[in-house]
Structures are given as structure tokens and as C-alpha cells.
A tleap script that builds the chain and sets N, CA, C and O, in Angstrom:
source leaprc.protein.ff14SB
mol = sequence {
  NMET VAL ARG ILE ARG LEU LEU ARG VAL GLY
  SER ILE ARG GLN PRO SER TYR ARG ILE VAL
  VAL ALA ASP GLN ARG SER PRO ARG ASP GLY
  ARG PHE ILE GLU THR ILE GLY HIE PHE ASN
  PRO ARG THR GLU PRO ASN THR ILE VAL VAL
  ASP ARG GLU ARG ALA LEU HIE TRP LEU LYS
  ARG GLY ALA GLN PRO SER ASP ALA VAL ASN
  ARG LEU LEU GLU LYS THR GLU VAL MET ALA
  VAL HIE ARG GLY GLU LYS THR LEU GLU GLU
  VAL MET ALA GLU SER PRO ALA GLN CALA
}
set mol.1.N position { 6.819 2.924 -16.274 }
set mol.1.CA position { 6.274 1.851 -15.487 }
set mol.1.C position { 5.519 2.439 -14.288 }
set mol.1.O position { 5.907 3.471 -13.740 }
set mol.2.N position { 4.465 1.780 -13.907 }
set mol.2.CA position { 3.656 2.227 -12.769 }
set mol.2.C position { 4.180 1.566 -11.501 }
set mol.2.O position { 4.441 0.363 -11.481 }
set mol.3.N position { 4.329 2.352 -10.454 }
set mol.3.CA position { 4.838 1.856 -9.174 }
set mol.3.C position { 3.823 2.139 -8.071 }
set mol.3.O position { 3.080 3.119 -8.130 }
set mol.4.N position { 3.803 1.271 -7.072 }
set mol.4.CA position { 3.052 1.530 -5.845 }
set mol.4.C position { 4.105 1.918 -4.827 }
set mol.4.O position { 4.998 1.129 -4.517 }
set mol.5.N position { 4.003 3.137 -4.301 }
set mol.5.CA position { 5.056 3.635 -3.419 }
set mol.5.C position { 4.488 4.564 -2.352 }
set mol.5.O position { 3.292 4.855 -2.325 }
set mol.6.N position { 5.376 5.019 -1.477 }
set mol.6.CA position { 4.973 5.896 -0.383 }
set mol.6.C position { 5.131 7.355 -0.780 }
set mol.6.O position { 6.098 7.728 -1.444 }
set mol.7.N position { 4.167 8.179 -0.365 }
set mol.7.CA position { 4.209 9.624 -0.544 }
set mol.7.C position { 4.253 10.219 0.853 }
set mol.7.O position { 3.344 9.989 1.651 }
set mol.8.N position { 5.290 10.976 1.159 }
set mol.8.CA position { 5.456 11.509 2.515 }
set mol.8.C position { 4.546 12.704 2.725 }
set mol.8.O position { 4.499 13.623 1.908 }
set mol.9.N position { 3.817 12.675 3.849 }
set mol.9.CA position { 3.001 13.804 4.272 }
set mol.9.C position { 3.312 14.048 5.742 }
set mol.9.O position { 4.012 13.250 6.365 }
set mol.10.N position { 2.809 15.127 6.296 }
set mol.10.CA position { 3.074 15.428 7.696 }
set mol.10.C position { 4.094 16.542 7.817 }
set mol.10.O position { 4.671 16.992 6.827 }
set mol.11.N position { 4.303 16.974 9.044 }
set mol.11.CA position { 5.206 18.093 9.264 }
set mol.11.C position { 6.628 17.603 9.530 }
set mol.11.O position { 6.900 16.403 9.497 }
set mol.12.N position { 7.510 18.529 9.788 }
set mol.12.CA position { 8.912 18.208 10.023 }
set mol.12.C position { 9.035 17.285 11.234 }
set mol.12.O position { 8.453 17.545 12.287 }
set mol.13.N position { 9.794 16.212 11.074 }
set mol.13.CA position { 10.047 15.199 12.106 }
set mol.13.C position { 8.785 14.481 12.593 }
set mol.13.O position { 8.816 13.839 13.642 }
set mol.14.N position { 7.689 14.576 11.859 }
set mol.14.CA position { 6.467 13.845 12.185 }
set mol.14.C position { 5.890 13.242 10.904 }
set mol.14.O position { 4.806 13.624 10.462 }
set mol.15.N position { 6.625 12.296 10.313 }
set mol.15.CA position { 6.191 11.785 9.017 }
set mol.15.C position { 4.988 10.860 9.108 }
set mol.15.O position { 4.798 10.137 10.086 }
set mol.16.N position { 4.210 10.909 8.088 }
set mol.16.CA position { 3.120 9.984 7.853 }
set mol.16.C position { 3.149 9.764 6.347 }
set mol.16.O position { 3.614 10.632 5.608 }
set mol.17.N position { 2.667 8.633 5.886 }
set mol.17.CA position { 2.801 8.311 4.474 }
set mol.17.C position { 1.477 7.879 3.877 }
set mol.17.O position { 0.656 7.255 4.549 }
set mol.18.N position { 1.273 8.212 2.616 }
set mol.18.CA position { 0.156 7.691 1.848 }
set mol.18.C position { 0.723 6.638 0.914 }
set mol.18.O position { 1.834 6.787 0.406 }
set mol.19.N position { -0.028 5.582 0.686 }
set mol.19.CA position { 0.365 4.564 -0.278 }
set mol.19.C position { -0.327 4.934 -1.577 }
set mol.19.O position { -1.555 4.932 -1.662 }
set mol.20.N position { 0.475 5.252 -2.595 }
set mol.20.CA position { -0.079 5.757 -3.845 }
set mol.20.C position { 0.418 4.941 -5.034 }
set mol.20.O position { 1.443 4.262 -4.966 }
set mol.21.N position { -0.333 5.029 -6.115 }
set mol.21.CA position { 0.054 4.460 -7.398 }
set mol.21.C position { 0.517 5.635 -8.242 }
set mol.21.O position { -0.224 6.599 -8.432 }
set mol.22.N position { 1.756 5.556 -8.753 }
set mol.22.CA position { 2.313 6.677 -9.513 }
set mol.22.C position { 3.240 6.160 -10.601 }
set mol.22.O position { 3.737 5.036 -10.537 }
set mol.23.N position { 3.458 6.994 -11.589 }
set mol.23.CA position { 4.460 6.696 -12.600 }
set mol.23.C position { 5.823 6.806 -11.934 }
set mol.23.O position { 6.036 7.702 -11.117 }
set mol.24.N position { 6.744 5.918 -12.265 }
set mol.24.CA position { 8.030 5.916 -11.584 }
set mol.24.C position { 8.860 7.160 -11.891 }
set mol.24.O position { 9.794 7.470 -11.151 }
set mol.25.N position { 8.542 7.868 -12.956 }
set mol.25.CA position { 9.294 9.077 -13.306 }
set mol.25.C position { 8.852 10.293 -12.498 }
set mol.25.O position { 9.547 11.309 -12.493 }
set mol.26.N position { 7.710 10.209 -11.815 }
set mol.26.CA position { 7.215 11.321 -11.002 }
set mol.26.C position { 8.060 11.457 -9.741 }
set mol.26.O position { 8.560 10.452 -9.234 }
set mol.27.N position { 8.234 12.666 -9.221 }
set mol.27.CA position { 8.965 12.829 -7.971 }
set mol.27.C position { 8.225 12.174 -6.800 }
set mol.27.O position { 7.025 11.912 -6.889 }
set mol.28.N position { 8.933 11.915 -5.722 }
set mol.28.CA position { 8.376 11.204 -4.574 }
set mol.28.C position { 7.082 11.830 -4.079 }
set mol.28.O position { 6.103 11.122 -3.842 }
set mol.29.N position { 7.067 13.138 -3.921 }
set mol.29.CA position { 5.877 13.820 -3.420 }
set mol.29.C position { 5.133 14.537 -4.546 }
set mol.29.O position { 4.402 15.496 -4.302 }
set mol.30.N position { 5.320 14.075 -5.754 }
set mol.30.CA position { 4.715 14.719 -6.911 }
set mol.30.C position { 3.397 14.079 -7.313 }
set mol.30.O position { 2.645 13.574 -6.480 }
set mol.31.N position { 3.141 14.115 -8.604 }
set mol.31.CA position { 1.877 13.646 -9.159 }
set mol.31.C position { 1.710 12.147 -8.971 }
set mol.31.O position { 2.673 11.388 -9.081 }
set mol.32.N position { 0.487 11.725 -8.686 }
set mol.32.CA position { 0.188 10.307 -8.542 }
set mol.32.C position { -1.147 10.012 -9.197 }
set mol.32.O position { -1.921 10.923 -9.492 }
set mol.33.N position { -1.414 8.725 -9.423 }
set mol.33.CA position { -2.632 8.299 -10.108 }
set mol.33.C position { -3.766 8.087 -9.119 }
set mol.33.O position { -4.883 8.555 -9.336 }
set mol.34.N position { -3.472 7.371 -8.015 }
set mol.34.CA position { -4.522 7.021 -7.057 }
set mol.34.C position { -3.907 6.771 -5.686 }
set mol.34.O position { -2.792 6.261 -5.583 }
set mol.35.N position { -4.636 7.132 -4.636 }
set mol.35.CA position { -4.250 6.811 -3.269 }
set mol.35.C position { -4.969 5.534 -2.865 }
set mol.35.O position { -6.193 5.450 -2.975 }
set mol.36.N position { -4.216 4.532 -2.396 }
set mol.36.CA position { -4.844 3.257 -2.032 }
set mol.36.C position { -4.678 2.916 -0.550 }
set mol.36.O position { -5.082 1.836 -0.120 }
set mol.37.N position { -4.094 3.818 0.230 }
set mol.37.CA position { -3.977 3.541 1.655 }
set mol.37.C position { -3.101 4.561 2.348 }
set mol.37.O position { -2.688 5.560 1.760 }
set mol.38.N position { -2.823 4.283 3.629 }
set mol.38.CA position { -1.904 5.136 4.378 }
set mol.38.C position { -1.169 4.316 5.434 }
set mol.38.O position { -1.591 3.226 5.819 }
set mol.39.N position { -0.039 4.894 5.891 }
set mol.39.CA position { 0.849 4.226 6.841 }
set mol.39.C position { 1.368 5.271 7.807 }
set mol.39.O position { 1.887 6.308 7.392 }
set mol.40.N position { 1.228 4.997 9.110 }
set mol.40.CA position { 1.734 5.907 10.133 }
set mol.40.C position { 2.693 5.141 11.030 }
set mol.40.O position { 2.255 4.342 11.858 }
set mol.41.N position { 4.013 5.373 10.878 }
set mol.41.CA position { 4.986 4.659 11.700 }
set mol.41.C position { 5.113 5.220 13.114 }
set mol.41.O position { 5.805 4.634 13.947 }
set mol.42.N position { 4.456 6.347 13.399 }
set mol.42.CA position { 4.615 6.988 14.709 }
set mol.42.C position { 3.642 6.471 15.764 }
set mol.42.O position { 3.744 6.853 16.929 }
set mol.43.N position { 2.704 5.612 15.381 }
set mol.43.CA position { 1.782 5.054 16.360 }
set mol.43.C position { 2.324 3.722 16.862 }
set mol.43.O position { 3.183 3.113 16.224 }
set mol.44.N position { 1.828 3.284 17.981 }
set mol.44.CA position { 2.247 1.985 18.536 }
set mol.44.C position { 1.023 1.112 18.685 }
set mol.44.O position { 0.207 1.424 19.553 }
set mol.45.N position { 0.811 0.058 17.934 }
set mol.45.CA position { 1.629 -0.405 16.804 }
set mol.45.C position { 1.418 0.465 15.578 }
set mol.45.O position { 0.501 1.285 15.536 }
set mol.46.N position { 2.275 0.279 14.578 }
set mol.46.CA position { 2.175 1.066 13.338 }
set mol.46.C position { 0.798 0.907 12.713 }
set mol.46.O position { 0.229 -0.185 12.712 }
set mol.47.N position { 0.268 2.004 12.181 }
set mol.47.CA position { -1.030 1.975 11.515 }
set mol.47.C position { -0.820 1.733 10.028 }
set mol.47.O position { -0.140 2.504 9.351 }
set mol.48.N position { -1.413 0.650 9.527 }
set mol.48.CA position { -1.343 0.335 8.103 }
set mol.48.C position { -2.763 0.102 7.620 }
set mol.48.O position { -3.435 -0.821 8.082 }
set mol.49.N position { -3.224 0.929 6.695 }
set mol.49.CA position { -4.551 0.766 6.104 }
set mol.49.C position { -4.374 0.725 4.594 }
set mol.49.O position { -3.844 1.660 3.993 }
set mol.50.N position { -4.827 -0.381 3.985 }
set mol.50.CA position { -4.690 -0.557 2.536 }
set mol.50.C position { -6.031 -0.988 1.965 }
set mol.50.O position { -6.690 -1.873 2.513 }
set mol.51.N position { -6.434 -0.367 0.869 }
set mol.51.CA position { -7.606 -0.818 0.136 }
set mol.51.C position { -7.149 -2.029 -0.674 }
set mol.51.O position { -6.574 -1.888 -1.753 }
set mol.52.N position { -7.414 -3.221 -0.138 }
set mol.52.CA position { -6.880 -4.455 -0.724 }
set mol.52.C position { -7.356 -4.677 -2.159 }
set mol.52.O position { -6.580 -5.116 -3.008 }
set mol.53.N position { -8.605 -4.383 -2.430 }
set mol.53.CA position { -9.133 -4.603 -3.775 }
set mol.53.C position { -8.422 -3.719 -4.800 }
set mol.53.O position { -8.085 -4.181 -5.890 }
set mol.54.N position { -8.196 -2.461 -4.458 }
set mol.54.CA position { -7.511 -1.556 -5.388 }
set mol.54.C position { -6.036 -1.938 -5.534 }
set mol.54.O position { -5.478 -1.839 -6.627 }
set mol.55.N position { -5.409 -2.370 -4.449 }
set mol.55.CA position { -4.012 -2.802 -4.534 }
set mol.55.C position { -3.892 -4.011 -5.462 }
set mol.55.O position { -2.986 -4.068 -6.294 }
set mol.56.N position { -4.797 -4.969 -5.323 }
set mol.56.CA position { -4.781 -6.142 -6.203 }
set mol.56.C position { -5.061 -5.742 -7.646 }
set mol.56.O position { -4.462 -6.287 -8.573 }
set mol.57.N position { -5.966 -4.794 -7.836 }
set mol.57.CA position { -6.271 -4.299 -9.177 }
set mol.57.C position { -4.994 -3.810 -9.857 }
set mol.57.O position { -4.722 -4.172 -11.002 }
set mol.58.N position { -4.215 -2.993 -9.160 }
set mol.58.CA position { -3.006 -2.432 -9.758 }
set mol.58.C position { -1.917 -3.483 -9.906 }
set mol.58.O position { -1.181 -3.466 -10.892 }
set mol.59.N position { -1.799 -4.396 -8.949 }
set mol.59.CA position { -0.795 -5.454 -9.066 }
set mol.59.C position { -1.078 -6.354 -10.271 }
set mol.59.O position { -0.154 -6.762 -10.975 }
set mol.60.N position { -2.349 -6.659 -10.505 }
set mol.60.CA position { -2.712 -7.490 -11.654 }
set mol.60.C position { -2.434 -6.788 -12.974 }
set mol.60.O position { -2.242 -7.454 -13.992 }
set mol.61.N position { -2.407 -5.484 -12.982 }
set mol.61.CA position { -2.128 -4.737 -14.190 }
set mol.61.C position { -0.657 -4.390 -14.342 }
set mol.61.O position { -0.297 -3.597 -15.213 }
set mol.62.N position { 0.197 -4.968 -13.512 }
set mol.62.CA position { 1.635 -4.834 -13.685 }
set mol.62.C position { 2.322 -3.775 -12.862 }
set mol.62.O position { 3.506 -3.516 -13.075 }
set mol.63.N position { 1.628 -3.150 -11.927 }
set mol.63.CA position { 2.279 -2.155 -11.071 }
set mol.63.C position { 3.285 -2.858 -10.151 }
set mol.63.O position { 2.995 -3.915 -9.591 }
set mol.64.N position { 4.458 -2.260 -10.007 }
set mol.64.CA position { 5.511 -2.840 -9.180 }
set mol.64.C position { 5.570 -2.099 -7.848 }
set mol.64.O position { 5.744 -0.881 -7.839 }
set mol.65.N position { 5.430 -2.809 -6.711 }
set mol.65.CA position { 5.549 -2.128 -5.422 }
set mol.65.C position { 7.010 -1.828 -5.090 }
set mol.65.O position { 7.904 -2.599 -5.440 }
set mol.66.N position { 7.244 -0.712 -4.419 }
set mol.66.CA position { 8.587 -0.408 -3.933 }
set mol.66.C position { 8.908 -1.387 -2.810 }
set mol.66.O position { 8.023 -2.109 -2.351 }
set mol.67.N position { 10.148 -1.420 -2.365 }
set mol.67.CA position { 10.542 -2.355 -1.309 }
set mol.67.C position { 9.746 -2.116 -0.030 }
set mol.67.O position { 9.274 -3.066 0.595 }
set mol.68.N position { 9.597 -0.853 0.360 }
set mol.68.CA position { 8.860 -0.528 1.589 }
set mol.68.C position { 7.388 -0.915 1.473 }
set mol.68.O position { 6.817 -1.478 2.407 }
set mol.69.N position { 6.781 -0.618 0.341 }
set mol.69.CA position { 5.371 -0.955 0.138 }
set mol.69.C position { 5.201 -2.462 0.043 }
set mol.69.O position { 4.189 -2.995 0.498 }
set mol.70.N position { 6.170 -3.157 -0.538 }
set mol.70.CA position { 6.100 -4.611 -0.615 }
set mol.70.C position { 6.033 -5.210 0.793 }
set mol.70.O position { 5.263 -6.140 1.031 }
set mol.71.N position { 6.830 -4.687 1.722 }
set mol.71.CA position { 6.792 -5.166 3.114 }
set mol.71.C position { 5.436 -4.884 3.755 }
set mol.71.O position { 4.916 -5.721 4.494 }
set mol.72.N position { 4.860 -3.716 3.481 }
set mol.72.CA position { 3.544 -3.388 4.029 }
set mol.72.C position { 2.465 -4.290 3.441 }
set mol.72.O position { 1.563 -4.723 4.158 }
set mol.73.N position { 2.550 -4.577 2.149 }
set mol.73.CA position { 1.564 -5.444 1.509 }
set mol.73.C position { 1.705 -6.887 1.998 }
set mol.73.O position { 0.720 -7.623 2.045 }
set mol.74.N position { 2.921 -7.292 2.360 }
set mol.74.CA position { 3.114 -8.627 2.950 }
set mol.74.C position { 2.424 -8.691 4.315 }
set mol.74.O position { 1.780 -9.688 4.639 }
set mol.75.N position { 2.558 -7.635 5.110 }
set mol.75.CA position { 1.933 -7.612 6.439 }
set mol.75.C position { 0.418 -7.651 6.359 }
set mol.75.O position { -0.234 -8.272 7.198 }
set mol.76.N position { -0.140 -6.998 5.363 }
set mol.76.CA position { -1.595 -6.986 5.217 }
set mol.76.C position { -2.100 -8.146 4.362 }
set mol.76.O position { -3.297 -8.242 4.090 }
set mol.77.N position { -1.195 -9.024 3.940 }
set mol.77.CA position { -1.469 -10.256 3.194 }
set mol.77.C position { -2.006 -10.022 1.786 }
set mol.77.O position { -2.589 -10.928 1.192 }
set mol.78.N position { -1.822 -8.841 1.253 }
set mol.78.CA position { -2.233 -8.572 -0.122 }
set mol.78.C position { -1.359 -9.361 -1.092 }
set mol.78.O position { -1.852 -9.868 -2.100 }
set mol.79.N position { -0.067 -9.469 -0.796 }
set mol.79.CA position { 0.836 -10.191 -1.686 }
set mol.79.C position { 0.520 -11.684 -1.696 }
set mol.79.O position { 0.688 -12.338 -2.725 }
set mol.80.N position { 0.066 -12.235 -0.567 }
set mol.80.CA position { -0.327 -13.643 -0.533 }
set mol.80.C position { -1.528 -13.885 -1.449 }
set mol.80.O position { -1.605 -14.916 -2.118 }
set mol.81.N position { -2.446 -12.951 -1.478 }
set mol.81.CA position { -3.599 -13.061 -2.376 }
set mol.81.C position { -3.131 -12.927 -3.823 }
set mol.81.O position { -3.593 -13.657 -4.700 }
set mol.82.N position { -2.217 -11.999 -4.069 }
set mol.82.CA position { -1.707 -11.779 -5.427 }
set mol.82.C position { -0.977 -13.028 -5.950 }
set mol.82.O position { -1.091 -13.371 -7.127 }
set mol.83.N position { -0.239 -13.691 -5.077 }
set mol.83.CA position { 0.474 -14.910 -5.472 }
set mol.83.C position { -0.443 -16.119 -5.569 }
set mol.83.O position { -0.033 -17.148 -6.105 }
set mol.84.N position { -1.683 -16.029 -5.062 }
set mol.84.CA position { -2.623 -17.132 -5.132 }
set mol.84.C position { -2.585 -18.064 -3.939 }
set mol.84.O position { -3.205 -19.127 -3.974 }
set mol.85.N position { -1.869 -17.692 -2.878 }
set mol.85.CA position { -1.774 -18.529 -1.684 }
set mol.85.C position { -3.044 -18.458 -0.839 }
set mol.85.O position { -3.376 -19.412 -0.136 }
set mol.86.N position { -3.747 -17.342 -0.905 }
set mol.86.CA position { -4.983 -17.139 -0.158 }
set mol.86.C position { -5.993 -16.457 -1.068 }
set mol.86.O position { -5.642 -15.936 -2.127 }
set mol.87.N position { -7.254 -16.467 -0.639 }
set mol.87.CA position { -8.273 -15.710 -1.369 }
set mol.87.C position { -8.536 -14.407 -0.628 }
set mol.87.O position { -8.251 -14.286 0.563 }
set mol.88.N position { -9.075 -13.453 -1.336 }
set mol.88.CA position { -9.375 -12.161 -0.722 }
set mol.88.C position { -10.408 -12.311 0.382 }
set mol.88.O position { -10.348 -11.607 1.390 }
set mol.89.N position { -11.356 -13.223 0.199 }
set mol.89.CA position { -12.386 -13.444 1.222 }
set mol.89.C position { -11.771 -13.978 2.514 }
set mol.89.O position { -12.185 -13.578 3.602 }
set mol.90.N position { -10.789 -14.876 2.411 }
set mol.90.CA position { -10.113 -15.400 3.602 }
set mol.90.C position { -9.405 -14.286 4.363 }
set mol.90.O position { -9.495 -14.201 5.588 }
set mol.91.N position { -8.710 -13.447 3.635 }
set mol.91.CA position { -7.958 -12.352 4.265 }
set mol.91.C position { -8.915 -11.357 4.910 }
set mol.91.O position { -8.669 -10.893 6.023 }
set mol.92.N position { -9.998 -11.028 4.224 }
set mol.92.CA position { -10.976 -10.082 4.772 }
set mol.92.C position { -11.638 -10.651 6.027 }
set mol.92.O position { -11.932 -9.902 6.958 }
set mol.93.N position { -11.876 -11.968 6.066 }
set mol.93.CA position { -12.490 -12.587 7.231 }
set mol.93.C position { -11.555 -12.599 8.428 }
set mol.93.O position { -12.008 -12.489 9.568 }
set mol.94.N position { -10.245 -12.732 8.182 }
set mol.94.CA position { -9.265 -12.767 9.277 }
set mol.94.C position { -9.111 -11.421 9.969 }
set mol.94.O position { -8.968 -11.364 11.191 }
set mol.95.N position { -9.138 -10.338 9.199 }
set mol.95.CA position { -8.957 -9.008 9.781 }
set mol.95.C position { -9.949 -8.021 9.159 }
set mol.95.O position { -9.566 -7.233 8.294 }
set mol.96.N position { -11.210 -8.049 9.583 }
set mol.96.CA position { -12.217 -7.177 8.971 }
set mol.96.C position { -12.044 -5.703 9.339 }
set mol.96.O position { -12.673 -4.849 8.714 }
set mol.97.N position { -11.207 -5.373 10.340 }
set mol.97.CA position { -11.067 -3.990 10.771 }
set mol.97.C position { -10.375 -3.134 9.709 }
set mol.97.O position { -10.645 -1.936 9.617 }
set mol.98.N position { -9.491 -3.727 8.907 }
set mol.98.CA position { -8.794 -2.961 7.880 }
set mol.98.C position { -9.576 -2.981 6.587 }
set mol.98.O position { -10.335 -3.912 6.317 }
set mol.99.N position { -9.387 -1.954 5.798 }
set mol.99.CA position { -10.088 -1.854 4.502 }
set mol.99.C position { -9.493 -2.807 3.489 }
set mol.99.O position { -9.953 -2.861 2.348 }
savepdb mol mol.pdb
quit
């Protein structure tokens, strides 16, 4: 099964994460299919950048987000678009600064 999950990057005690699409059997920091964003919890406020179109592409094809990525996708309203509550154009108009 294909999962959307976090890949840890950064040095010791300074984590930063990439949001990637990977096979669930791959190790956490192992092989992945595509990078669709990044997340930095060390900034104030947290930096979340997601390529919404690519995230929706993978969600429509059955990719399952991990719990952490699901929370990030809720914040960026990708899951609302996936559920049909909003359109992608509405979300892009509300926050054009993010990809």
C-alpha cells in the first residue's frame, strides 16, 4: 500500500521533515516515490508547505496518509478538498502563499 508520510531530515536535535509518498514497507528514511512538501516544527509558527495538487493526486489514487501527515493535510485544507467540502480554487484563493 502507498502511504503519505514524513521523512526525517536535519541534524541531531534539529529535525525537519519532508512529506513524501512511499510504499509502506520502505523504512522511514528509505526509498520514496515522490516528495510533495516539507514541514519544519522548529519555526514559530510551524512551517508547512504542501503541493496540494500532488497530494490530491495521490489521495485520489488510494494513498493513505499517516496520522501526523493527516493532521498537516487538515491544517492546509487538502483533506477538506479531498472529502468534497471545498474546491481547490477556494483553498488556493484563501492562502495563496503556500504551494
